[in-house]
gemmi code that builds the backbone of each chain (N, CA, C; Angstrom):
import gemmi

chains = {
    "A": [
        ("MET", (241.518, 52.379, -63.416), (240.942, 51.699, -62.078), (240.284, 50.474, -62.424)),
        ("GLU", (240.303, 49.782, -61.090), (239.712, 48.638, -61.110), (238.542, 48.529, -60.773)),
        ("VAL", (237.584, 47.816, -62.002), (236.368, 47.907, -61.711), (235.773, 46.303, -61.933)),
        ("ASN", (236.563, 45.535, -61.902), (236.339, 44.061, -62.137), (235.962, 43.352, -60.444)),
        ("ASN", (235.539, 43.937, -59.656), (235.247, 43.580, -58.430), (234.107, 43.953, -57.895)),
        ("ILE", (233.522, 43.817, -56.779), (232.062, 43.838, -56.474), (231.899, 45.254, -55.958)),
        ("PHE", (232.934, 46.254, -55.695), (233.028, 47.634, -55.610), (232.936, 48.528, -56.934)),
        ("GLY", (233.128, 47.767, -57.996), (233.313, 48.724, -58.921), (232.045, 49.779, -58.827)),
        ("PRO", (230.748, 49.294, -59.218), (229.825, 50.696, -59.287), (230.110, 51.730, -57.966)),
        ("VAL", (230.460, 51.607, -56.854), (231.118, 51.976, -55.603), (232.379, 53.167, -56.336)),
        ("ASP", (233.034, 52.956, -57.079), (234.211, 53.480, -57.761), (233.957, 54.473, -58.672)),
        ("ILE", (232.818, 53.769, -59.360), (232.348, 54.431, -60.551), (231.439, 55.620, -60.129)),
        ("ALA", (230.470, 55.431, -59.145), (229.592, 56.320, -58.680), (230.740, 57.715, -58.120)),
        ("ILE", (231.585, 57.260, -57.479), (232.422, 58.088, -56.780), (232.965, 59.181, -57.642)),
        ("SER", (233.546, 58.539, -58.951), (234.261, 58.984, -59.551), (233.204, 60.032, -60.428)),
        ("GLY", (231.899, 59.587, -60.695), (231.173, 60.869, -61.289), (230.970, 61.825, -60.254)),
        ("MET", (230.910, 61.630, -58.711), (230.431, 62.777, -58.037), (231.757, 63.517, -57.816)),
        ("ARG", (232.830, 63.073, -58.081), (234.003, 63.777, -57.858), (234.381, 64.414, -59.345)),
        ("ALA", (233.745, 64.141, -60.217), (233.767, 64.877, -61.712), (232.671, 66.192, -61.661)),
        ("GLN", (231.629, 65.921, -60.938), (230.739, 66.948, -60.824), (231.288, 67.868, -59.827)),
        ("HIS", (232.170, 67.762, -58.852), (232.410, 68.330, -57.754), (233.109, 69.521, -58.306)),
        ("LYS", (234.021, 69.039, -59.465), (235.032, 69.566, -60.121), (234.562, 70.815, -61.106)),
        ("GLN", (233.606, 70.160, -61.685), (232.752, 70.898, -62.683), (231.900, 72.217, -61.810)),
        ("MET", (231.575, 71.533, -60.716), (230.702, 73.026, -59.844), (231.838, 74.020, -59.227)),
        ("GLU", (233.122, 73.013, -59.072), (234.502, 74.412, -58.925), (234.595, 75.116, -59.782)),
        ("VAL", (234.536, 74.647, -61.016), (234.392, 75.658, -62.163), (233.536, 76.489, -62.352)),
        ("ILE", (232.242, 76.170, -62.493), (231.503, 77.243, -62.521), (231.555, 78.325, -61.155)),
        ("SER", (231.760, 77.689, -60.337), (231.825, 78.789, -59.107), (232.746, 79.839, -59.596)),
        ("SER", (233.894, 79.189, -60.119), (235.283, 80.336, -60.362), (234.464, 81.113, -61.747)),
        ("ASN", (233.916, 80.477, -62.520), (233.198, 81.419, -63.588), (232.511, 82.752, -62.865)),
        ("VAL", (231.388, 82.055, -62.181), (230.392, 83.275, -61.513), (231.159, 84.207, -60.587)),
        ("ALA", (232.079, 83.559, -59.948), (232.929, 84.417, -59.083), (233.631, 85.955, -59.791)),
        ("ASN", (234.119, 85.647, -60.831), (234.887, 85.999, -61.781), (234.282, 87.079, -62.873)),
        ("LYS", (232.675, 87.007, -62.889), (231.913, 87.310, -63.767), (232.263, 88.834, -64.306)),
        ("ARG", (232.751, 89.689, -63.242), (233.246, 90.860, -63.686), (234.680, 91.427, -63.426)),
        ("THR", (235.685, 90.389, -63.352), (236.858, 90.528, -63.428), (237.723, 90.868, -64.448)),
        ("THR", (237.775, 92.289, -64.615), (238.165, 92.713, -65.533), (239.849, 92.537, -65.786)),
        ("ASP", (240.222, 92.189, -64.861), (241.851, 91.823, -64.970), (242.380, 90.398, -64.346)),
        ("ALA", (242.313, 89.562, -65.030), (243.322, 88.801, -64.716), (244.653, 88.300, -65.037)),
        ("GLY", (245.056, 89.105, -65.072), (246.706, 89.267, -65.391), (246.900, 89.210, -66.927)),
        ("LYS", (247.974, 89.352, -67.268), (248.211, 89.252, -68.755), (247.334, 90.388, -69.538)),
        ("GLY", (246.875, 91.264, -68.688), (246.296, 92.678, -69.303), (244.706, 92.119, -70.073)),
        ("GLU", (244.010, 91.197, -69.786), (243.125, 90.651, -70.446), (241.927, 90.490, -69.258)),
        ("PRO", (240.595, 90.726, -69.511), (239.634, 89.777, -68.596), (239.478, 88.581, -68.386)),
        ("TYR", (239.156, 88.136, -67.244), (238.843, 86.832, -67.072), (238.410, 85.991, -68.172)),
        ("ARG", (238.936, 84.954, -68.345), (238.653, 83.910, -69.401), (237.998, 82.931, -69.208)),
        ("ARG", (236.366, 82.540, -68.980), (235.600, 81.700, -68.852), (235.907, 80.296, -68.959)),
        ("LEU", (235.987, 79.389, -68.072), (237.086, 77.977, -67.962), (235.655, 76.554, -68.261)),
        ("GLU", (236.353, 76.119, -68.961), (235.075, 74.797, -68.960), (236.318, 73.419, -68.415)),
        ("ALA", (235.467, 72.940, -68.161), (235.652, 70.883, -67.520), (236.045, 70.166, -68.312)),
        ("ILE", (236.761, 69.502, -69.075), (236.607, 68.563, -70.409), (236.981, 67.332, -69.313)),
        ("PHE", (235.838, 66.263, -69.788), (236.070, 64.993, -68.511), (236.360, 63.804, -69.522)),
        ("LYS", (237.047, 62.962, -69.105), (237.212, 61.681, -70.090), (236.895, 60.333, -69.227)),
        ("ALA", (236.499, 59.187, -70.331), (236.124, 58.046, -69.303), (237.466, 57.631, -69.031)),
        ("ASP", (237.369, 56.638, -68.108), (238.539, 55.641, -67.716), (238.558, 54.474, -68.405)),
        ("GLY", (239.471, 54.670, -69.486), (239.574, 53.341, -70.144), (238.533, 53.163, -71.461)),
        ("ASP", (238.552, 52.035, -72.095), (237.516, 51.868, -73.096), (235.905, 51.245, -72.628)),
        ("GLY", (235.901, 50.207, -71.976), (234.855, 49.860, -71.502), (234.143, 50.131, -70.519)),
        ("ILE", (233.607, 49.713, -69.390), (232.866, 49.956, -68.057), (234.049, 50.479, -67.369)),
        ("GLY", (233.592, 51.921, -66.880), (234.546, 52.426, -65.821), (234.299, 53.950, -65.450)),
        ("GLY", (235.007, 54.446, -64.813), (234.809, 55.672, -64.119), (234.880, 56.966, -65.093)),
        ("VAL", (234.927, 57.986, -64.429), (235.107, 59.167, -65.331), (236.277, 59.815, -64.603)),
        ("SER", (237.162, 60.486, -65.255), (237.835, 61.522, -64.476), (238.443, 62.908, -65.142)),
        ("LEU", (238.634, 63.814, -64.870), (238.865, 65.341, -65.538), (240.489, 65.099, -66.009)),
        ("ASP", (239.820, 65.550, -67.793), (240.754, 65.477, -68.545), (241.722, 66.987, -68.661)),
        ("GLU", (240.817, 67.631, -68.519), (241.370, 68.931, -68.376), (240.823, 70.329, -68.246)),
        ("ILE", (240.908, 71.453, -67.945), (240.285, 72.372, -67.793), (240.875, 73.458, -68.742)),
        ("VAL", (239.918, 73.869, -69.839), (240.210, 74.673, -70.990), (239.506, 75.991, -70.791)),
        ("LYS", (240.020, 77.144, -71.512), (239.707, 78.537, -71.669), (238.346, 78.793, -72.566)),
        ("ASP", (237.840, 79.326, -72.506), (236.467, 79.449, -73.355), (237.001, 80.572, -74.242)),
        ("MET", (237.590, 80.274, -75.914), (238.169, 81.663, -76.325), (237.144, 82.340, -77.209)),
        ("SER", (236.020, 82.104, -76.894), (234.701, 83.174, -77.370), (235.132, 84.394, -76.975)),
        ("ASP", (234.535, 85.410, -77.971), (234.558, 87.126, -77.783), (234.538, 87.448, -76.231)),
        ("PHE", (235.339, 88.466, -75.854), (234.798, 89.033, -74.405), (233.573, 90.055, -74.707)),
        ("HIS", (233.021, 90.164, -73.783), (231.867, 90.601, -73.631), (232.257, 92.470, -73.647)),
        ("ARG", (231.816, 93.153, -74.414), (232.039, 94.744, -74.506), (230.923, 95.694, -74.129)),
        ("ILE", (231.090, 96.427, -72.506), (230.168, 97.075, -72.223), (230.712, 98.592, -72.354)),
        ("LEU", (229.595, 99.257, -72.370), (229.611, 100.523, -72.227), (229.976, 101.075, -71.123)),
        ("ASP", (230.706, 101.689, -70.603), (231.572, 102.347, -69.345), (232.415, 103.297, -69.406)),
        ("SER", (232.048, 104.938, -69.782), (233.282, 105.373, -70.125), (233.877, 106.087, -68.810)),
        ("GLY", (233.448, 105.741, -67.900), (233.884, 106.424, -66.384), (234.883, 105.456, -65.944)),
        ("ASN", (234.971, 104.482, -66.532), (235.777, 103.250, -65.553), (237.323, 103.372, -66.362)),
        ("PRO", (238.207, 103.328, -65.335), (239.543, 103.664, -65.686), (240.392, 102.950, -66.780)),
        ("ASN", (239.394, 101.658, -66.762), (240.173, 100.473, -68.180), (239.364, 100.751, -69.633)),
        ("ALA", (238.573, 102.085, -69.248), (237.653, 102.311, -70.790), (238.846, 102.286, -72.292)),
        ("ASP", (238.422, 101.732, -73.300), (239.291, 102.700, -74.318), (238.561, 103.789, -74.767)),
        ("GLU", (239.228, 104.306, -75.793), (238.635, 105.653, -76.153), (237.148, 105.907, -76.648)),
        ("GLN", (236.691, 104.885, -76.992), (235.247, 104.872, -77.216), (234.466, 105.178, -76.059)),
        ("GLY", (235.109, 104.586, -75.015), (234.440, 104.449, -73.480), (233.741, 103.020, -73.045)),
        ("TYR", (234.434, 102.110, -74.030), (234.270, 100.522, -73.776), (234.868, 99.875, -72.981)),
        ("VAL", (234.810, 99.065, -72.302), (235.396, 98.275, -71.361), (235.057, 96.791, -71.650)),
        ("LEU", (236.358, 95.770, -71.514), (236.178, 94.507, -72.148), (235.754, 93.803, -70.695)),
        ("MET", (234.694, 92.639, -70.847), (234.275, 92.094, -69.783), (234.407, 90.500, -69.941)),
        ("PRO", (234.831, 89.846, -69.000), (234.810, 88.330, -69.376), (233.458, 87.866, -70.354)),
        ("ASN", (234.044, 86.697, -70.892), (232.911, 85.994, -71.480), (232.112, 85.230, -70.947)),
        ("VAL", (231.843, 85.319, -69.586), (230.794, 84.679, -68.767), (229.515, 84.996, -68.777)),
        ("SER", (228.606, 84.039, -69.035), (227.395, 84.648, -68.998), (226.455, 83.300, -67.892)),
        ("LEU", (225.982, 84.455, -67.054), (225.092, 84.141, -65.810), (224.139, 82.581, -65.944)),
        ("PRO", (223.277, 83.090, -66.922), (222.251, 82.026, -67.327), (222.785, 80.727, -67.552)),
        ("LYS", (223.875, 80.841, -68.761), (224.695, 79.727, -69.113), (225.059, 78.979, -67.639)),
        ("GLU", (225.685, 79.869, -66.993), (226.492, 79.151, -65.943), (225.586, 78.378, -64.911)),
        ("MET", (224.308, 79.169, -64.575), (223.378, 78.733, -63.766), (223.020, 77.391, -64.453)),
        ("ILE", (222.630, 77.212, -66.035), (222.251, 76.019, -66.265), (222.950, 75.127, -66.339)),
        ("ASN", (224.134, 75.477, -66.010), (225.624, 73.946, -65.895), (225.286, 73.654, -64.484)),
        ("LEU", (225.401, 74.673, -63.745), (225.088, 74.683, -62.308), (224.163, 73.393, -62.046)),
        ("ASN", (223.096, 73.704, -62.950), (221.661, 72.877, -62.388), (222.149, 71.313, -62.936)),
        ("ILE", (222.683, 71.199, -63.725), (222.778, 69.968, -64.593), (224.083, 69.337, -63.744)),
        ("ALA", (224.726, 69.972, -63.330), (226.330, 69.388, -62.397), (225.293, 68.779, -61.005)),
        ("MET", (224.278, 69.676, -60.345), (223.995, 69.455, -59.465), (223.260, 68.100, -59.584)),
        ("ARG", (222.198, 68.110, -60.560), (221.414, 66.972, -61.520), (222.450, 65.454, -61.420)),
        ("ALA", (223.611, 65.682, -61.970), (224.685, 64.716, -62.144), (224.948, 64.168, -60.899)),
        ("TYR", (225.206, 65.047, -59.869), (225.754, 64.726, -58.700), (224.805, 64.015, -58.077)),
        ("GLN", (223.796, 64.192, -57.816), (222.377, 63.677, -57.496), (222.285, 62.315, -57.721)),
        ("ALA", (222.362, 62.097, -59.335), (222.106, 60.725, -59.703), (223.343, 59.839, -59.509)),
        ("ASN", (224.806, 60.472, -59.600), (225.750, 59.470, -58.592), (225.360, 59.003, -57.376)),
        ("VAL", (224.956, 59.955, -56.626), (224.576, 59.707, -55.308), (223.258, 58.568, -55.377)),
        ("ALA", (222.303, 58.695, -55.824), (221.442, 57.819, -55.981), (221.979, 56.229, -56.437)),
        ("ILE", (222.805, 56.203, -57.278), (223.460, 54.932, -57.886), (224.045, 54.091, -56.399)),
        ("LEU", (224.639, 55.160, -55.931), (225.259, 54.438, -54.592), (224.487, 54.143, -53.973)),
        ("LYS", (223.545, 55.003, -53.448), (222.633, 54.447, -52.694), (221.960, 53.077, -52.893)),
        ("ARG", (221.683, 53.076, -54.344), (220.782, 51.822, -54.811), (221.635, 50.796, -54.896)),
        ("TYR", (222.914, 50.844, -55.207), (223.644, 49.678, -55.286), (223.862, 49.171, -53.892)),
        ("GLN", (223.920, 49.975, -52.739), (223.995, 49.360, -51.264), (222.720, 48.513, -51.079)),
        ("ALA", (221.867, 49.160, -51.524), (220.656, 48.476, -51.346), (220.286, 47.150, -51.979)),
        ("MET", (220.988, 46.918, -53.026), (221.026, 45.824, -53.951), (222.090, 45.063, -52.974)),
        ("VAL", (223.140, 45.255, -52.552), (223.921, 44.420, -51.860), (223.269, 43.931, -50.612)),
        ("GLU", (222.826, 44.646, -49.930), (221.933, 44.274, -48.912), (220.756, 43.195, -49.377)),
        ("THR", (220.235, 43.559, -50.133), (218.943, 42.415, -50.623), (219.927, 40.931, -50.855)),
        ("ALA", (220.926, 41.026, -51.533), (221.757, 39.673, -51.864), (222.040, 39.133, -50.576)),
        ("LEU", (222.417, 39.912, -49.448), (222.575, 39.345, -48.398), (221.727, 38.932, -47.638)),
        ("GLU", (220.299, 39.405, -48.163), (219.158, 38.356, -47.235), (219.069, 36.908, -47.423)),
        ("LEU", (219.761, 36.804, -48.533), (220.015, 34.966, -48.688), (220.677, 34.364, -48.030)),
        ("LEU", (221.508, 34.897, -47.110), (222.148, 34.589, -45.991), (221.419, 34.052, -44.591)),
        ("ARG", (220.517, 34.794, -44.430), (219.763, 34.858, -43.087), (219.346, 33.422, -43.095)),
    ],
    "B": [
        ("MET", (240.314, 12.389, -43.312), (240.554, 13.730, -42.246), (239.752, 13.581, -41.146)),
        ("GLY", (240.588, 13.654, -39.954), (239.966, 13.416, -38.538), (239.148, 14.428, -37.978)),
        ("PRO", (238.607, 14.328, -36.904), (237.347, 15.659, -36.441), (238.036, 16.865, -36.184)),
        ("LYS", (239.588, 16.605, -35.919), (240.312, 17.636, -35.440), (240.688, 18.945, -36.360)),
        ("THR", (241.080, 18.050, -37.756), (241.214, 19.140, -38.652), (239.952, 19.767, -39.165)),
        ("GLU", (238.781, 18.822, -39.069), (237.548, 19.755, -39.434), (237.461, 20.946, -38.220)),
        ("MET", (237.400, 20.377, -36.890), (237.252, 21.756, -35.768), (238.312, 22.905, -36.170)),
        ("SER", (239.261, 22.774, -36.709), (240.329, 23.855, -37.081), (239.613, 24.635, -38.472)),
        ("LYS", (239.121, 23.802, -39.073), (238.608, 24.409, -40.422), (237.521, 25.556, -39.876)),
        ("THR", (236.855, 25.072, -38.914), (235.618, 25.630, -38.791), (236.033, 27.322, -37.801)),
        ("SER", (237.006, 27.220, -37.187), (237.427, 28.110, -36.200), (238.318, 29.039, -37.313)),
        ("ASN", (238.647, 28.678, -38.528), (239.615, 29.363, -39.117), (238.635, 30.055, -40.068)),
        ("ILE", (237.574, 29.458, -40.427), (236.455, 30.850, -40.904), (236.171, 31.899, -39.959)),
        ("ILE", (235.938, 31.460, -38.970), (235.908, 32.605, -38.013), (236.800, 33.581, -37.722)),
        ("ASP", (238.000, 32.979, -37.445), (239.473, 33.905, -37.651), (239.463, 34.922, -38.776)),
        ("PHE", (239.287, 34.293, -39.630), (239.569, 35.368, -41.180), (238.207, 36.463, -40.584)),
        ("LEU", (237.143, 35.915, -40.411), (235.942, 36.941, -40.114), (236.510, 37.964, -39.134)),
        ("GLU", (237.220, 37.547, -38.261), (237.294, 38.262, -36.809), (238.377, 39.238, -37.645)),
        ("ALA", (239.494, 39.048, -38.259), (240.717, 39.751, -38.885), (239.860, 40.934, -39.235)),
        ("GLY", (239.127, 40.203, -40.545), (238.512, 41.226, -41.254), (237.610, 42.551, -40.782)),
        ("ILE", (237.006, 42.071, -39.608), (235.998, 43.129, -38.906), (236.965, 43.900, -38.521)),
        ("ARG", (238.092, 43.268, -37.754), (239.553, 44.387, -36.761), (240.082, 44.936, -37.968)),
        ("ALA", (240.037, 44.622, -39.166), (241.035, 45.432, -40.172), (239.848, 46.541, -40.750)),
        ("GLU", (238.540, 46.256, -40.788), (237.338, 47.178, -41.083), (237.603, 48.257, -39.738)),
        ("SER", (237.596, 47.962, -38.494), (237.364, 49.235, -37.512), (238.721, 49.825, -37.609)),
        ("LEU", (239.680, 49.366, -37.977), (240.775, 50.137, -38.172), (240.587, 51.306, -39.344)),
        ("ARG", (240.000, 50.507, -40.386), (239.749, 51.477, -41.505), (238.900, 52.411, -41.250)),
        ("TYR", (237.699, 52.226, -40.344), (236.998, 53.207, -40.158), (237.860, 54.295, -39.411)),
        ("GLU", (238.313, 54.093, -38.456), (239.404, 55.000, -37.994), (240.099, 55.976, -38.816)),
        ("ALA", (240.687, 55.380, -39.805), (241.653, 55.837, -40.764), (240.770, 56.974, -41.713)),
        ("ILE", (239.156, 56.567, -42.340), (238.558, 57.280, -42.804), (238.091, 58.340, -41.846)),
        ("ALA", (237.830, 58.513, -40.461), (237.365, 59.200, -39.769), (238.460, 60.331, -39.547)),
        ("SER", (239.751, 59.878, -39.407), (241.040, 61.016, -39.093), (240.688, 61.744, -40.774)),
        ("ASN", (240.767, 61.119, -41.824), (241.172, 61.772, -43.086), (239.745, 63.000, -43.342)),
        ("ILE", (238.893, 62.581, -42.649), (237.363, 63.318, -43.043), (237.609, 64.508, -42.183)),
        ("ALA", (238.291, 63.952, -40.750), (238.377, 65.209, -39.746), (239.410, 66.334, -40.109)),
        ("ASN", (240.710, 65.445, -40.983), (241.408, 66.549, -41.600), (241.218, 67.009, -42.849)),
        ("LEU", (240.005, 67.069, -43.176), (239.505, 67.324, -44.855), (240.150, 68.895, -44.925)),
        ("ARG", (240.503, 69.595, -44.188), (241.027, 71.044, -44.576), (242.322, 71.094, -43.755)),
        ("THR", (242.818, 70.400, -43.443), (244.356, 70.453, -42.511), (245.275, 70.590, -43.496)),
        ("PRO", (246.325, 71.771, -43.562), (247.259, 71.826, -44.672), (248.261, 70.716, -44.235)),
        ("GLY", (248.978, 70.501, -45.412), (249.861, 69.403, -45.467), (249.634, 67.687, -45.024)),
        ("TYR", (248.190, 67.841, -44.483), (247.798, 66.471, -44.254), (247.547, 65.437, -45.597)),
        ("ARG", (248.117, 64.264, -45.623), (247.932, 63.166, -46.124), (247.023, 62.333, -45.924)),
        ("ARG", (246.282, 61.492, -47.029), (245.056, 60.501, -46.511), (245.916, 59.297, -46.150)),
        ("ILE", (245.268, 58.737, -44.856), (245.800, 57.267, -44.356), (245.012, 56.313, -45.167)),
        ("GLY", (245.256, 55.262, -45.352), (244.967, 54.286, -46.044), (245.052, 52.931, -44.912)),
        ("VAL", (244.503, 51.583, -45.416), (244.355, 50.642, -44.682), (244.709, 49.537, -45.659)),
        ("LYS", (245.562, 48.642, -45.397), (246.093, 47.732, -46.235), (245.838, 46.410, -45.349)),
        ("PHE", (244.912, 45.485, -45.906), (244.488, 44.145, -45.190), (244.146, 43.272, -46.156)),
        ("GLU", (243.263, 43.253, -47.357), (242.988, 42.439, -48.193), (243.692, 42.053, -48.945)),
        ("GLU", (244.862, 42.860, -49.612), (246.026, 42.559, -50.297), (247.112, 41.799, -49.757)),
        ("LEU", (247.274, 41.938, -48.253), (248.113, 41.001, -47.710), (247.592, 39.837, -47.448)),
        ("LEU", (246.557, 39.769, -47.241), (245.879, 38.187, -47.259), (245.869, 37.946, -48.249)),
        ("ALA", (245.365, 38.042, -49.405), (245.337, 37.409, -50.732), (246.629, 37.256, -50.834)),
        ("LYS", (247.894, 37.924, -50.606), (249.043, 37.655, -50.803), (249.583, 36.257, -49.917)),
        ("ALA", (249.016, 36.448, -48.973), (249.383, 35.296, -47.794), (249.062, 33.924, -48.362)),
        ("LEU", (247.653, 34.153, -48.969), (246.617, 32.752, -49.260), (247.327, 32.283, -50.611)),
        ("ASP", (248.136, 33.289, -51.168), (248.309, 32.994, -52.783), (249.353, 31.727, -52.739)),
        ("SER", (250.385, 32.274, -51.775), (251.743, 31.339, -52.011), (251.582, 29.898, -51.427)),
        ("SER", (250.908, 29.828, -49.990), (250.859, 28.606, -49.513), (249.088, 27.981, -49.532)),
        ("GLY", (248.259, 28.725, -49.698), (247.042, 28.265, -49.803), (246.114, 28.187, -48.393)),
        ("SER", (247.039, 28.529, -47.389), (246.611, 28.636, -46.249), (247.472, 30.095, -45.161)),
        ("ALA", (246.916, 30.702, -44.560), (247.648, 31.980, -43.859), (247.307, 31.544, -42.380)),
        ("ASP", (248.511, 32.186, -41.885), (248.674, 31.876, -40.422), (248.248, 33.621, -39.908)),
        ("LEU", (247.084, 33.575, -39.304), (246.476, 34.922, -39.433), (247.346, 35.938, -38.264)),
        ("SER", (247.678, 35.024, -37.166), (248.564, 36.130, -36.654), (249.799, 36.565, -37.019)),
        ("GLU", (250.271, 36.563, -38.203), (251.021, 37.305, -38.919), (250.625, 38.556, -39.526)),
        ("ILE", (249.378, 38.020, -40.099), (248.807, 39.288, -41.222), (248.070, 40.412, -40.306)),
        ("LYS", (248.398, 41.528, -40.237), (247.966, 42.480, -39.663), (247.375, 43.208, -40.439)),
        ("ALA", (246.229, 44.338, -40.352), (245.960, 45.487, -41.446), (247.076, 46.465, -40.787)),
        ("GLN", (247.440, 47.174, -41.840), (248.321, 47.932, -42.054), (248.005, 49.485, -42.329)),
        ("ILE", (248.475, 50.385, -41.596), (248.271, 51.905, -42.221), (249.376, 51.975, -43.049)),
        ("HIS", (248.655, 52.547, -44.168), (250.055, 53.103, -44.746), (249.349, 54.878, -45.878)),
        ("GLN", (250.060, 55.186, -45.899), (249.890, 56.629, -46.814), (250.594, 56.528, -47.856)),
        ("LEU", (249.646, 57.052, -48.781), (250.042, 56.785, -50.518), (251.245, 57.765, -50.696)),
        ("ASN", (250.821, 59.019, -50.482), (251.915, 59.882, -50.425), (251.977, 60.475, -52.567)),
        ("THR", (251.100, 59.769, -53.172), (250.917, 59.998, -54.673), (249.916, 60.418, -55.291)),
        ("THR", (248.738, 60.525, -54.522), (247.816, 61.516, -54.913), (247.857, 62.766, -54.962)),
        ("PRO", (247.286, 63.559, -56.206), (247.510, 64.494, -56.274), (247.420, 65.941, -55.043)),
        ("VAL", (248.151, 67.017, -54.636), (247.841, 67.250, -53.688), (246.995, 68.742, -54.094)),
        ("LYS", (246.023, 69.250, -52.901), (245.319, 70.456, -53.326), (246.435, 71.540, -53.083)),
        ("SER", (246.353, 73.029, -53.324), (247.174, 74.037, -52.949), (247.851, 74.031, -51.647)),
        ("ASN", (247.157, 73.478, -50.786), (247.772, 73.522, -49.477), (248.187, 72.128, -48.994)),
        ("GLY", (248.557, 71.339, -49.932), (249.432, 70.350, -49.688), (248.620, 69.032, -48.784)),
        ("ASN", (247.235, 69.160, -49.129), (246.450, 68.535, -48.561), (245.778, 67.594, -49.713)),
        ("ASP", (245.815, 66.123, -49.486), (245.082, 65.319, -50.554), (243.929, 64.522, -50.491)),
        ("VAL", (243.278, 64.949, -49.306), (241.951, 64.292, -48.884), (240.466, 64.919, -49.659)),
        ("ASN", (240.033, 63.802, -50.424), (238.722, 64.244, -51.142), (237.697, 63.765, -50.592)),
        ("LEU", (236.799, 64.638, -50.279), (235.343, 63.976, -49.138), (234.537, 62.750, -50.542)),
        ("GLU", (234.419, 63.033, -51.458), (233.876, 62.027, -52.108), (234.745, 60.605, -51.963)),
        ("VAL", (235.914, 60.559, -52.217), (236.486, 59.525, -52.166), (236.339, 58.670, -50.632)),
        ("GLU", (236.250, 59.471, -49.518), (236.388, 58.964, -48.330), (234.930, 58.392, -47.825)),
        ("VAL", (233.936, 58.924, -48.638), (232.708, 58.629, -48.257), (232.748, 57.401, -49.355)),
        ("GLY", (233.243, 57.278, -50.298), (233.175, 55.848, -51.292), (233.626, 54.715, -50.293)),
        ("GLU", (234.750, 54.792, -49.798), (235.491, 54.141, -48.634), (234.710, 53.870, -47.693)),
        ("MET", (233.875, 54.544, -46.973), (233.246, 54.167, -46.036), (232.018, 53.215, -46.321)),
        ("VAL", (231.355, 53.537, -47.641), (230.143, 52.637, -48.121), (231.190, 51.283, -48.356)),
        ("LYS", (231.927, 51.298, -48.997), (232.604, 49.580, -49.289), (232.933, 49.240, -47.710)),
        ("ASN", (233.295, 49.826, -46.919), (233.196, 49.222, -45.619), (232.195, 48.949, -44.754)),
        ("THR", (231.182, 49.694, -45.197), (229.756, 49.345, -44.460), (229.329, 48.086, -45.232)),
        ("LEU", (229.555, 48.088, -46.361), (229.159, 46.853, -47.414), (229.881, 45.475, -46.747)),
        ("ARG", (231.239, 45.478, -46.647), (232.028, 44.476, -46.280), (231.775, 43.856, -44.792)),
        ("HIS", (231.469, 45.076, -43.800), (231.108, 44.966, -42.734), (230.061, 44.011, -42.600)),
        ("LYS", (228.758, 44.754, -43.465), (227.522, 43.509, -43.533), (227.603, 42.011, -44.000)),
        ("VAL", (228.537, 42.257, -44.911), (228.723, 40.501, -45.399), (229.177, 39.776, -44.360)),
        ("TYR", (230.818, 40.587, -43.919), (231.313, 39.806, -42.677), (230.358, 39.451, -41.284)),
        ("ILE", (229.355, 40.394, -40.890), (228.692, 39.810, -40.060), (227.492, 38.957, -40.159)),
        ("ARG", (227.261, 39.050, -41.328), (225.974, 37.797, -41.839), (226.961, 36.426, -42.170)),
        ("VAL", (227.830, 36.466, -42.570), (228.388, 35.112, -42.647), (228.750, 34.447, -41.466)),
        ("LEU", (229.184, 35.283, -40.157), (229.527, 34.760, -38.946), (228.239, 34.489, -38.279)),
        ("SER", (227.031, 35.194, -38.887), (226.073, 34.507, -37.734), (225.212, 33.427, -38.556)),
        ("LYS", (225.850, 33.238, -39.893), (225.222, 32.141, -40.663), (226.247, 31.139, -40.011)),
        ("LYS", (227.313, 31.055, -39.753), (228.400, 30.332, -39.000), (227.659, 29.898, -38.048)),
        ("TYR", (227.477, 30.952, -37.005), (226.753, 30.424, -35.647), (226.036, 29.869, -35.246)),
        ("ARG", (225.330, 29.969, -36.683), (223.605, 29.247, -36.536), (223.820, 27.805, -37.066)),
        ("GLN", (224.774, 27.655, -37.561), (224.996, 26.660, -38.233), (225.528, 25.542, -37.092)),
        ("MET", (226.404, 26.153, -36.157), (226.897, 25.317, -34.885), (225.806, 25.021, -34.074)),
        ("GLU", (225.081, 25.908, -34.017), (223.926, 26.036, -32.692), (222.918, 24.699, -33.719)),
        ("LEU", (222.626, 24.645, -34.727), (221.888, 23.741, -35.445), (222.327, 22.117, -34.850)),
        ("ALA", (223.942, 22.070, -35.135), (224.504, 20.938, -35.037), (224.196, 20.548, -33.566)),
        ("MET", (224.540, 21.600, -32.890), (224.395, 21.380, -31.422), (223.200, 20.634, -31.194)),
        ("ASN", (221.968, 21.114, -31.669), (220.550, 20.695, -31.505), (220.037, 19.878, -31.864)),
        ("ILE", (220.836, 18.984, -33.126), (220.213, 17.786, -33.553), (220.164, 16.559, -32.328)),
        ("GLY", (221.054, 16.441, -31.775), (220.667, 15.215, -30.738), (219.553, 15.344, -29.985)),
        ("LYS", (218.817, 16.641, -29.825), (217.547, 16.898, -28.884), (216.263, 16.248, -29.341)),
    ],
}
model = gemmi.Model(1)
for chain_id, residues in chains.items():
    chain = gemmi.Chain(chain_id)
    for i, (resn, *xyz) in enumerate(residues, 1):
        res = gemmi.Residue()
        res.name, res.seqid = resn, gemmi.SeqId(i, " ")
        for name, pos in zip(("N", "CA", "C"), xyz):
            atom = gemmi.Atom()
            atom.name, atom.element = name, gemmi.Element(name[0])
            atom.pos, atom.b_iso = gemmi.Position(*pos), 0.0
            res.add_atom(atom)
        chain.add_residue(res)
    model.add_chain(chain)
structure = gemmi.Structure()
structure.add_model(model)
structure.setup_entities()
């Protein structure tokens, strides 16, 4: 990404907004699949996590690196009436924990707001600079 | 340097600004079209090329014939598409709009400054 120009801050803030947008998408997928016992391959849904990487070494934006699966253990709940239950009556449930997702959602929202704030402030800054031309 | 070249130089700045403002208005249309088609399957985002063309023209000769440089609409077709074949991203469009607005403000400010200078020059004899 080209940051060596007057619109560098705009591009960086937008990349941050896009990253948080993606993060929210991942969170909503996790929340929506909180009780999905079959995500193909005979396994419950596995919680996803978005990994971001910086664009380049120095000053720059952010972009999505990859979306990885959370390999932690599935939750087991006792539900003997469930057709998917094993001999002991346990059902494997996705390893999604709602409180965690809600906290991540809050963080993503705040980060999005922070990027928008930068965008707004930068606009105000350029406008202040333009006052010199009055 | 005779007065004639000076005169053409003045109009040159105004011409450049005018061309820039015209490119921006086209860019606003492109952004509006992109945002309107945010969820249209198969739609690819439209961009406007102007600054690059102008820079290229200025690079080779140092001066550019503005009548030959027109803002161009182009479709990149390289951005990753979503599952429905659409590649518009709202954040990107908002960013483009912010840039366009800032550029617009710069052009308008410089233009009004230029006019004020001319006005000042006209009032000198009074």
